C-alpha beads as a LAMMPS data file, in Angstrom:
LAMMPS data file: protein, C-alpha beads

389 atoms
388 bonds

1 atom types
1 bond types

-500.0 500.0 xlo xhi
-500.0 500.0 ylo yhi
-500.0 500.0 zlo zhi

Masses

1 110.0

Atoms # bond

1 1 1 -474.370 90.036 -65.338
2 1 1 -477.474 92.131 -65.777
3 1 1 -477.965 92.167 -62.013
4 1 1 -474.366 93.296 -61.430
5 1 1 -474.612 96.032 -64.085
6 1 1 -477.829 97.321 -62.514
7 1 1 -476.152 97.345 -59.112
8 1 1 -473.222 99.380 -60.485
9 1 1 -475.605 101.847 -62.114
10 1 1 -477.478 102.343 -58.832
11 1 1 -474.194 102.883 -56.945
12 1 1 -473.081 105.444 -59.552
13 1 1 -476.417 107.236 -59.317
14 1 1 -476.117 107.461 -55.522
15 1 1 -472.630 108.957 -55.831
16 1 1 -473.806 111.508 -58.378
17 1 1 -476.703 112.413 -56.105
18 1 1 -474.339 113.008 -53.164
19 1 1 -472.026 115.158 -55.307
20 1 1 -474.901 117.256 -56.649
21 1 1 -476.352 117.665 -53.129
22 1 1 -472.963 118.728 -51.741
23 1 1 -472.526 121.218 -54.594
24 1 1 -475.955 122.746 -53.891
25 1 1 -475.160 123.047 -50.156
26 1 1 -471.833 124.754 -50.905
27 1 1 -473.573 127.192 -53.211
28 1 1 -476.130 128.048 -50.555
29 1 1 -473.339 128.636 -48.002
30 1 1 -471.023 130.555 -50.315
31 1 1 -473.590 133.040 -51.561
32 1 1 -474.399 134.448 -48.076
33 1 1 -470.676 134.560 -47.179
34 1 1 -469.911 136.429 -50.392
35 1 1 -472.813 138.779 -49.776
36 1 1 -471.733 139.351 -46.171
37 1 1 -468.169 140.154 -47.247
38 1 1 -469.446 142.588 -49.837
39 1 1 -471.713 144.212 -47.243
40 1 1 -468.762 144.400 -44.825
41 1 1 -466.603 146.090 -47.474
42 1 1 -469.291 148.646 -48.284
43 1 1 -469.975 149.376 -44.613
44 1 1 -466.274 149.807 -43.876
45 1 1 -465.785 152.224 -46.780
46 1 1 -468.738 154.282 -45.560
47 1 1 -467.334 154.257 -42.015
48 1 1 -463.884 155.311 -43.235
49 1 1 -465.342 158.205 -45.217
50 1 1 -467.421 159.244 -42.213
51 1 1 -464.310 159.213 -39.983
52 1 1 -462.321 161.397 -42.397
53 1 1 -465.078 164.019 -42.615
54 1 1 -466.981 163.910 -39.313
55 1 1 -465.020 162.340 -36.447
56 1 1 -466.535 162.569 -32.980
57 1 1 -468.986 160.752 -30.735
58 1 1 -471.298 159.848 -33.631
59 1 1 -468.395 158.034 -35.276
60 1 1 -467.869 155.909 -32.158
61 1 1 -471.482 154.722 -32.296
62 1 1 -471.210 153.804 -35.974
63 1 1 -467.887 152.039 -35.377
64 1 1 -469.222 149.914 -32.524
65 1 1 -472.277 149.049 -34.623
66 1 1 -469.912 147.810 -37.343
67 1 1 -467.956 145.664 -34.857
68 1 1 -471.178 144.152 -33.553
69 1 1 -472.534 143.431 -37.026
70 1 1 -469.274 142.147 -38.566
71 1 1 -467.215 140.605 -35.730
72 1 1 -465.289 138.386 -38.174
73 1 1 -464.550 141.129 -40.708
74 1 1 -460.953 141.629 -41.819
75 1 1 -461.505 145.323 -41.149
76 1 1 -461.977 144.906 -37.383
77 1 1 -458.399 146.062 -36.513
78 1 1 -458.794 149.069 -38.841
79 1 1 -462.007 150.081 -37.076
80 1 1 -460.412 149.654 -33.643
81 1 1 -457.480 151.800 -34.768
82 1 1 -459.868 154.524 -35.941
83 1 1 -461.635 154.360 -32.568
84 1 1 -458.273 154.911 -30.870
85 1 1 -457.486 157.858 -33.177
86 1 1 -460.909 159.313 -32.402
87 1 1 -460.459 159.077 -28.617
88 1 1 -459.918 162.406 -26.830
89 1 1 -459.135 160.976 -23.380
90 1 1 -455.407 160.154 -23.174
91 1 1 -455.764 157.108 -20.920
92 1 1 -458.599 155.596 -22.963
93 1 1 -456.646 156.252 -26.161
94 1 1 -453.671 154.375 -24.697
95 1 1 -455.917 151.406 -23.856
96 1 1 -457.342 151.299 -27.377
97 1 1 -453.976 151.580 -29.117
98 1 1 -452.526 148.906 -26.831
99 1 1 -455.405 146.558 -27.703
100 1 1 -454.562 146.922 -31.408
101 1 1 -450.885 146.124 -30.766
102 1 1 -451.674 143.191 -28.460
103 1 1 -454.529 141.379 -30.193
104 1 1 -453.820 141.806 -33.919
105 1 1 -450.359 140.369 -34.346
106 1 1 -450.402 140.339 -38.148
107 1 1 -452.110 143.692 -38.628
108 1 1 -449.794 145.838 -40.814
109 1 1 -450.457 149.085 -38.898
110 1 1 -449.454 147.892 -35.425
111 1 1 -446.325 150.029 -35.716
112 1 1 -448.472 153.157 -36.096
113 1 1 -450.541 152.182 -33.033
114 1 1 -447.364 151.753 -30.958
115 1 1 -445.995 155.044 -32.290
116 1 1 -449.170 156.819 -31.122
117 1 1 -448.742 155.189 -27.700
118 1 1 -445.221 156.625 -27.519
119 1 1 -446.421 160.080 -28.595
120 1 1 -449.030 160.159 -25.819
121 1 1 -446.507 158.989 -23.212
122 1 1 -444.119 161.718 -24.389
123 1 1 -446.872 164.305 -23.992
124 1 1 -447.686 162.959 -20.521
125 1 1 -443.980 163.009 -19.556
126 1 1 -444.239 159.353 -18.533
127 1 1 -440.575 158.759 -19.284
128 1 1 -440.197 155.258 -17.817
129 1 1 -443.177 153.892 -19.739
130 1 1 -442.025 155.741 -22.857
131 1 1 -438.632 154.080 -22.576
132 1 1 -440.263 150.641 -22.408
133 1 1 -442.688 151.208 -25.292
134 1 1 -440.188 152.904 -27.618
135 1 1 -437.660 150.108 -26.977
136 1 1 -440.436 147.674 -27.905
137 1 1 -441.013 149.616 -31.138
138 1 1 -437.308 149.378 -32.014
139 1 1 -437.338 145.621 -31.412
140 1 1 -440.681 144.730 -33.022
141 1 1 -440.613 146.987 -36.080
142 1 1 -437.017 147.376 -37.344
143 1 1 -438.264 147.932 -40.924
144 1 1 -441.070 150.343 -39.988
145 1 1 -441.332 153.846 -41.385
146 1 1 -441.508 154.952 -37.743
147 1 1 -438.256 153.241 -36.702
148 1 1 -436.255 156.459 -36.292
149 1 1 -439.144 158.084 -34.423
150 1 1 -439.068 155.155 -31.994
151 1 1 -435.320 155.690 -31.600
152 1 1 -435.640 159.440 -31.028
153 1 1 -438.383 158.890 -28.443
154 1 1 -436.230 156.277 -26.729
155 1 1 -433.325 158.745 -26.616
156 1 1 -435.626 161.425 -25.194
157 1 1 -436.806 159.089 -22.430
158 1 1 -433.216 158.173 -21.547
159 1 1 -432.216 161.842 -21.353
160 1 1 -435.158 162.640 -19.091
161 1 1 -434.320 159.651 -16.882
162 1 1 -430.699 160.909 -16.801
163 1 1 -429.462 157.712 -18.452
164 1 1 -427.110 159.644 -20.667
165 1 1 -424.886 156.751 -21.739
166 1 1 -427.887 154.835 -23.118
167 1 1 -429.045 157.956 -24.945
168 1 1 -425.596 158.629 -26.377
169 1 1 -425.115 155.024 -27.539
170 1 1 -428.427 155.065 -29.400
171 1 1 -427.480 158.366 -31.067
172 1 1 -424.154 156.935 -32.197
173 1 1 -425.913 153.865 -33.628
174 1 1 -428.162 156.141 -35.700
175 1 1 -425.164 158.004 -37.151
176 1 1 -423.804 154.626 -38.312
177 1 1 -427.124 153.517 -39.821
178 1 1 -428.082 156.455 -42.020
179 1 1 -426.789 159.410 -44.008
180 1 1 -430.209 161.048 -44.176
181 1 1 -429.709 164.803 -43.693
182 1 1 -432.802 165.396 -41.549
183 1 1 -432.257 162.363 -39.331
184 1 1 -428.580 163.183 -38.831
185 1 1 -429.386 166.793 -37.899
186 1 1 -431.837 165.612 -35.223
187 1 1 -429.378 163.012 -33.957
188 1 1 -426.457 165.417 -33.626
189 1 1 -428.765 167.957 -31.989
190 1 1 -429.695 165.330 -29.381
191 1 1 -426.008 164.481 -28.871
192 1 1 -425.423 168.181 -28.257
193 1 1 -428.207 168.238 -25.676
194 1 1 -426.697 165.210 -23.945
195 1 1 -423.374 167.061 -23.716
196 1 1 -425.197 170.045 -22.192
197 1 1 -426.873 167.803 -19.609
198 1 1 -423.531 166.319 -18.586
199 1 1 -421.169 169.302 -18.793
200 1 1 -423.469 172.361 -18.989
201 1 1 -422.644 175.315 -21.269
202 1 1 -419.241 173.815 -21.852
203 1 1 -416.594 173.684 -24.538
204 1 1 -417.983 170.430 -25.972
205 1 1 -421.475 171.894 -26.044
206 1 1 -420.579 175.105 -27.901
207 1 1 -418.329 173.143 -30.300
208 1 1 -421.240 170.868 -31.232
209 1 1 -423.544 173.871 -31.647
210 1 1 -420.931 175.370 -33.962
211 1 1 -420.891 172.186 -36.058
212 1 1 -424.696 172.177 -36.240
213 1 1 -424.881 175.855 -37.176
214 1 1 -422.299 175.391 -39.929
215 1 1 -423.442 172.059 -41.317
216 1 1 -427.235 171.990 -41.061
217 1 1 -428.456 175.383 -42.237
218 1 1 -431.227 173.802 -44.325
219 1 1 -432.538 171.503 -41.597
220 1 1 -435.934 171.968 -39.976
221 1 1 -434.298 172.248 -36.554
222 1 1 -432.070 175.182 -37.545
223 1 1 -434.185 177.736 -35.591
224 1 1 -433.695 175.541 -32.489
225 1 1 -429.934 175.535 -33.087
226 1 1 -429.827 179.339 -33.287
227 1 1 -432.037 179.612 -30.197
228 1 1 -429.595 177.414 -28.295
229 1 1 -426.742 179.667 -29.422
230 1 1 -428.652 182.734 -28.226
231 1 1 -429.293 181.092 -24.853
232 1 1 -425.622 180.131 -24.570
233 1 1 -424.473 183.722 -25.168
234 1 1 -427.143 185.068 -22.817
235 1 1 -425.852 182.779 -20.062
236 1 1 -422.344 184.163 -20.705
237 1 1 -423.642 187.747 -20.660
238 1 1 -422.525 188.223 -24.269
239 1 1 -425.482 190.451 -25.028
240 1 1 -424.564 191.484 -28.577
241 1 1 -424.249 187.898 -29.747
242 1 1 -427.384 186.774 -27.905
243 1 1 -429.344 189.701 -29.355
244 1 1 -428.071 188.912 -32.859
245 1 1 -429.022 185.231 -32.646
246 1 1 -432.526 185.993 -31.372
247 1 1 -432.929 188.703 -34.034
248 1 1 -432.145 186.253 -36.845
249 1 1 -434.744 183.808 -35.567
250 1 1 -437.391 186.547 -35.563
251 1 1 -436.302 187.791 -39.000
252 1 1 -435.812 184.529 -40.898
253 1 1 -438.144 182.145 -39.050
254 1 1 -441.093 184.337 -37.977
255 1 1 -443.599 181.457 -38.055
256 1 1 -441.527 179.106 -35.917
257 1 1 -442.235 178.378 -32.218
258 1 1 -438.653 179.501 -31.525
259 1 1 -439.567 182.968 -32.818
260 1 1 -442.109 183.387 -30.026
261 1 1 -439.447 182.506 -27.457
262 1 1 -436.866 184.766 -29.099
263 1 1 -439.259 187.739 -28.961
264 1 1 -439.657 187.216 -25.223
265 1 1 -435.940 186.776 -24.570
266 1 1 -434.847 189.720 -26.656
267 1 1 -436.868 192.224 -24.623
268 1 1 -434.600 191.960 -21.593
269 1 1 -431.565 192.657 -23.804
270 1 1 -432.883 195.802 -25.495
271 1 1 -432.271 197.993 -22.447
272 1 1 -428.532 197.529 -23.047
273 1 1 -428.809 198.837 -26.646
274 1 1 -427.065 195.765 -28.115
275 1 1 -425.498 195.744 -31.578
276 1 1 -425.906 193.220 -34.383
277 1 1 -422.715 191.144 -34.665
278 1 1 -421.533 187.806 -36.035
279 1 1 -422.662 185.122 -33.601
280 1 1 -421.732 181.767 -35.181
281 1 1 -418.961 180.679 -32.795
282 1 1 -415.395 180.511 -34.060
283 1 1 -412.689 178.292 -32.595
284 1 1 -411.485 181.127 -30.370
285 1 1 -414.895 181.177 -28.683
286 1 1 -414.799 177.399 -28.342
287 1 1 -411.295 177.334 -26.845
288 1 1 -411.978 179.997 -24.224
289 1 1 -415.111 178.192 -22.982
290 1 1 -414.622 176.134 -19.822
291 1 1 -414.584 172.317 -20.167
292 1 1 -417.395 172.100 -17.603
293 1 1 -419.869 174.876 -16.857
294 1 1 -422.873 173.619 -14.907
295 1 1 -425.551 176.273 -14.305
296 1 1 -428.288 176.216 -11.629
297 1 1 -431.419 174.282 -12.600
298 1 1 -433.809 177.190 -12.292
299 1 1 -433.718 180.952 -12.148
300 1 1 -436.754 182.565 -10.594
301 1 1 -438.999 184.973 -12.363
302 1 1 -439.923 188.009 -10.301
303 1 1 -442.950 187.034 -8.202
304 1 1 -444.227 189.094 -5.278
305 1 1 -445.252 186.286 -2.952
306 1 1 -442.527 184.583 -0.955
307 1 1 -444.287 181.187 -0.892
308 1 1 -446.844 179.784 -3.345
309 1 1 -447.793 176.510 -5.001
310 1 1 -447.923 175.471 -8.652
311 1 1 -448.526 172.346 -10.715
312 1 1 -445.730 171.246 -13.040
313 1 1 -445.870 169.213 -16.247
314 1 1 -442.730 167.892 -17.847
315 1 1 -439.866 168.249 -18.387
316 1 1 -440.141 168.170 -22.193
317 1 1 -437.116 167.730 -24.400
318 1 1 -438.760 169.721 -27.215
319 1 1 -439.961 173.278 -26.707
320 1 1 -442.792 172.712 -29.194
321 1 1 -444.252 170.014 -26.913
322 1 1 -444.244 172.400 -23.958
323 1 1 -445.883 175.052 -26.135
324 1 1 -448.531 172.531 -27.199
325 1 1 -449.415 172.146 -23.509
326 1 1 -449.572 175.930 -23.137
327 1 1 -452.059 176.114 -26.010
328 1 1 -454.076 173.216 -24.602
329 1 1 -454.322 174.868 -21.181
330 1 1 -454.988 178.398 -22.407
331 1 1 -457.989 178.732 -20.076
332 1 1 -455.853 178.156 -16.982
333 1 1 -454.295 181.058 -15.086
334 1 1 -450.549 181.683 -14.790
335 1 1 -449.409 179.061 -17.289
336 1 1 -445.734 179.512 -18.177
337 1 1 -442.648 177.684 -19.439
338 1 1 -439.315 177.625 -17.643
339 1 1 -436.171 176.198 -19.242
340 1 1 -434.095 174.062 -16.900
341 1 1 -431.142 171.745 -17.351
342 1 1 -433.647 168.873 -17.345
343 1 1 -435.703 170.356 -20.179
344 1 1 -438.719 172.642 -20.675
345 1 1 -441.126 172.589 -17.713
346 1 1 -444.674 173.955 -17.789
347 1 1 -445.853 175.617 -14.559
348 1 1 -449.569 176.111 -13.944
349 1 1 -451.119 178.411 -11.375
350 1 1 -449.866 180.431 -8.453
351 1 1 -451.799 179.333 -5.375
352 1 1 -451.443 180.579 -1.821
353 1 1 -452.702 177.260 -0.400
354 1 1 -452.168 173.604 -1.230
355 1 1 -455.921 172.893 -1.385
356 1 1 -456.508 175.161 -4.372
357 1 1 -453.373 173.849 -6.082
358 1 1 -454.622 170.276 -5.610
359 1 1 -457.924 171.246 -7.179
360 1 1 -456.014 172.312 -10.286
361 1 1 -454.091 169.033 -10.262
362 1 1 -457.329 167.025 -10.050
363 1 1 -458.933 169.106 -12.791
364 1 1 -455.950 168.473 -15.105
365 1 1 -456.242 164.731 -14.494
366 1 1 -460.002 164.683 -15.082
367 1 1 -460.072 166.938 -18.152
368 1 1 -456.883 165.951 -19.960
369 1 1 -455.501 162.838 -18.282
370 1 1 -452.423 164.840 -17.272
371 1 1 -450.716 163.796 -14.045
372 1 1 -449.011 166.978 -12.848
373 1 1 -446.775 167.421 -9.809
374 1 1 -447.475 169.803 -6.943
375 1 1 -444.492 172.028 -6.109
376 1 1 -443.900 174.738 -3.538
377 1 1 -441.957 177.861 -4.462
378 1 1 -439.993 179.689 -1.806
379 1 1 -438.479 182.916 -3.128
380 1 1 -435.411 184.515 -1.640
381 1 1 -433.936 187.555 -3.376
382 1 1 -433.339 186.519 -7.016
383 1 1 -433.495 182.758 -6.442
384 1 1 -436.446 180.407 -6.233
385 1 1 -436.310 177.142 -4.334
386 1 1 -438.653 174.390 -5.461
387 1 1 -439.941 171.563 -3.263
388 1 1 -441.807 168.737 -4.997
389 1 1 -444.871 167.015 -3.524

Bonds

1 1 1 2
2 1 2 3
3 1 3 4
4 1 4 5
5 1 5 6
6 1 6 7
7 1 7 8
8 1 8 9
9 1 9 10
10 1 10 11
11 1 11 12
12 1 12 13
13 1 13 14
14 1 14 15
15 1 15 16
16 1 16 17
17 1 17 18
18 1 18 19
19 1 19 20
20 1 20 21
21 1 21 22
22 1 22 23
23 1 23 24
24 1 24 25
25 1 25 26
26 1 26 27
27 1 27 28
28 1 28 29
29 1 29 30
30 1 30 31
31 1 31 32
32 1 32 33
33 1 33 34
34 1 34 35
35 1 35 36
36 1 36 37
37 1 37 38
38 1 38 39
39 1 39 40
40 1 40 41
41 1 41 42
42 1 42 43
43 1 43 44
44 1 44 45
45 1 45 46
46 1 46 47
47 1 47 48
48 1 48 49
49 1 49 50
50 1 50 51
51 1 51 52
52 1 52 53
53 1 53 54
54 1 54 55
55 1 55 56
56 1 56 57
57 1 57 58
58 1 58 59
59 1 59 60
60 1 60 61
61 1 61 62
62 1 62 63
63 1 63 64
64 1 64 65
65 1 65 66
66 1 66 67
67 1 67 68
68 1 68 69
69 1 69 70
70 1 70 71
71 1 71 72
72 1 72 73
73 1 73 74
74 1 74 75
75 1 75 76
76 1 76 77
77 1 77 78
78 1 78 79
79 1 79 80
80 1 80 81
81 1 81 82
82 1 82 83
83 1 83 84
84 1 84 85
85 1 85 86
86 1 86 87
87 1 87 88
88 1 88 89
89 1 89 90
90 1 90 91
91 1 91 92
92 1 92 93
93 1 93 94
94 1 94 95
95 1 95 96
96 1 96 97
97 1 97 98
98 1 98 99
99 1 99 100
100 1 100 101
101 1 101 102
102 1 102 103
103 1 103 104
104 1 104 105
105 1 105 106
106 1 106 107
107 1 107 108
108 1 108 109
109 1 109 110
110 1 110 111
111 1 111 112
112 1 112 113
113 1 113 114
114 1 114 115
115 1 115 116
116 1 116 117
117 1 117 118
118 1 118 119
119 1 119 120
120 1 120 121
121 1 121 122
122 1 122 123
123 1 123 124
124 1 124 125
125 1 125 126
126 1 126 127
127 1 127 128
128 1 128 129
129 1 129 130
130 1 130 131
131 1 131 132
132 1 132 133
133 1 133 134
134 1 134 135
135 1 135 136
136 1 136 137
137 1 137 138
138 1 138 139
139 1 139 140
140 1 140 141
141 1 141 142
142 1 142 143
143 1 143 144
144 1 144 145
145 1 145 146
146 1 146 147
147 1 147 148
148 1 148 149
149 1 149 150
150 1 150 151
151 1 151 152
152 1 152 153
153 1 153 154
154 1 154 155
155 1 155 156
156 1 156 157
157 1 157 158
158 1 158 159
159 1 159 160
160 1 160 161
161 1 161 162
162 1 162 163
163 1 163 164
164 1 164 165
165 1 165 166
166 1 166 167
167 1 167 168
168 1 168 169
169 1 169 170
170 1 170 171
171 1 171 172
172 1 172 173
173 1 173 174
174 1 174 175
175 1 175 176
176 1 176 177
177 1 177 178
178 1 178 179
179 1 179 180
180 1 180 181
181 1 181 182
182 1 182 183
183 1 183 184
184 1 184 185
185 1 185 186
186 1 186 187
187 1 187 188
188 1 188 189
189 1 189 190
190 1 190 191
191 1 191 192
192 1 192 193
193 1 193 194
194 1 194 195
195 1 195 196
196 1 196 197
197 1 197 198
198 1 198 199
199 1 199 200
200 1 200 201
201 1 201 202
202 1 202 203
203 1 203 204
204 1 204 205
205 1 205 206
206 1 206 207
207 1 207 208
208 1 208 209
209 1 209 210
210 1 210 211
211 1 211 212
212 1 212 213
213 1 213 214
214 1 214 215
215 1 215 216
216 1 216 217
217 1 217 218
218 1 218 219
219 1 219 220
220 1 220 221
221 1 221 222
222 1 222 223
223 1 223 224
224 1 224 225
225 1 225 226
226 1 226 227
227 1 227 228
228 1 228 229
229 1 229 230
230 1 230 231
231 1 231 232
232 1 232 233
233 1 233 234
234 1 234 235
235 1 235 236
236 1 236 237
237 1 237 238
238 1 238 239
239 1 239 240
240 1 240 241
241 1 241 242
242 1 242 243
243 1 243 244
244 1 244 245
245 1 245 246
246 1 246 247
247 1 247 248
248 1 248 249
249 1 249 250
250 1 250 251
251 1 251 252
252 1 252 253
253 1 253 254
254 1 254 255
255 1 255 256
256 1 256 257
257 1 257 258
258 1 258 259
259 1 259 260
260 1 260 261
261 1 261 262
262 1 262 263
263 1 263 264
264 1 264 265
265 1 265 266
266 1 266 267
267 1 267 268
268 1 268 269
269 1 269 270
270 1 270 271
271 1 271 272
272 1 272 273
273 1 273 274
274 1 274 275
275 1 275 276
276 1 276 277
277 1 277 278
278 1 278 279
279 1 279 280
280 1 280 281
281 1 281 282
282 1 282 283
283 1 283 284
284 1 284 285
285 1 285 286
286 1 286 287
287 1 287 288
288 1 288 289
289 1 289 290
290 1 290 291
291 1 291 292
292 1 292 293
293 1 293 294
294 1 294 295
295 1 295 296
296 1 296 297
297 1 297 298
298 1 298 299
299 1 299 300
300 1 300 301
301 1 301 302
302 1 302 303
303 1 303 304
304 1 304 305
305 1 305 306
306 1 306 307
307 1 307 308
308 1 308 309
309 1 309 310
310 1 310 311
311 1 311 312
312 1 312 313
313 1 313 314
314 1 314 315
315 1 315 316
316 1 316 317
317 1 317 318
318 1 318 319
319 1 319 320
320 1 320 321
321 1 321 322
322 1 322 323
323 1 323 324
324 1 324 325
325 1 325 326
326 1 326 327
327 1 327 328
328 1 328 329
329 1 329 330
330 1 330 331
331 1 331 332
332 1 332 333
333 1 333 334
334 1 334 335
335 1 335 336
336 1 336 337
337 1 337 338
338 1 338 339
339 1 339 340
340 1 340 341
341 1 341 342
342 1 342 343
343 1 343 344
344 1 344 345
345 1 345 346
346 1 346 347
347 1 347 348
348 1 348 349
349 1 349 350
350 1 350 351
351 1 351 352
352 1 352 353
353 1 353 354
354 1 354 355
355 1 355 356
356 1 356 357
357 1 357 358
358 1 358 359
359 1 359 360
360 1 360 361
361 1 361 362
362 1 362 363
363 1 363 364
364 1 364 365
365 1 365 366
366 1 366 367
367 1 367 368
368 1 368 369
369 1 369 370
370 1 370 371
371 1 371 372
372 1 372 373
373 1 373 374
374 1 374 375
375 1 375 376
376 1 376 377
377 1 377 378
378 1 378 379
379 1 379 380
380 1 380 381
381 1 381 382
382 1 382 383
383 1 383 384
384 1 384 385
385 1 385 386
386 1 386 387
387 1 387 388
388 1 388 389
């Protein structure tokens, strides 16, 4: 019995020894892991503060140092997203945002990364790719705070690809999904633009503008609505009404991008000494407007040369996006916006030869990642004929 008891005591001692040894090993492992996590947290907070105050090339170096030092950190997707936000080259930014969306499936800010991808594609006028990516956003992130932005970008891409039924169906879905004042105003405005694409300055178009002007006076797009009314009247040679619409934009929305356009448009009307009148269309105006009124795509500005070459960017559905390009390319010569039935197109340069025009195209691609199109202008009297490359 004594021998058996001694044997049991030895067995118990061995077990206790193993447990104590295992506990010590765990402690030695856990302490460095805890310390490493704490160091990772501190480093990330420093990096985030640095990004918010001093973004630029120095940030990239610090970010890549973090990724090298803490490859298993939970903050890796956050750092990669900041690197994408910090990127100034459009194509590289797209690659970095796409990596975040592709490789970090459970990262909560993937929707933002995809939204930034769509914004860049919109700026680049890459409508087919924008359609694909925005449709992906609608499918992947139905509960995202960016869901309606994905839908609006999808609608824009469909309009630019002349897939008007798709665009219209998405607009109608939005009107069934929300009663939000701002979202509805943007949706109805897009429906109005779709009508204009299909039927021109028609009865349906002016009726929808009337509804917008009456029902969305407090919306952020109201200056755009009034600008569209002014353009409609200008196309109909109703100078008093056009002048009055443009005047209200300049008076009540002086800081808006539409004000800059209105100032330009109003100059050509002043020679006729127009009068201020009521311009919100009544039903009489609507009823006397033709059901279909398609206008030519482009009216030439008065250039001296009969043939010259330019680079085009767009079309853009939003005038503010075209104006953003104008500001970006302020150091280029002869940069201008023309409004066509397809949207707002930016024209750059006025070159006598294709070689110099191609140099501008290459420079745009190298400096800004913008893939412009080479077009040839052939002027004849008051018309301008455009031939794409």
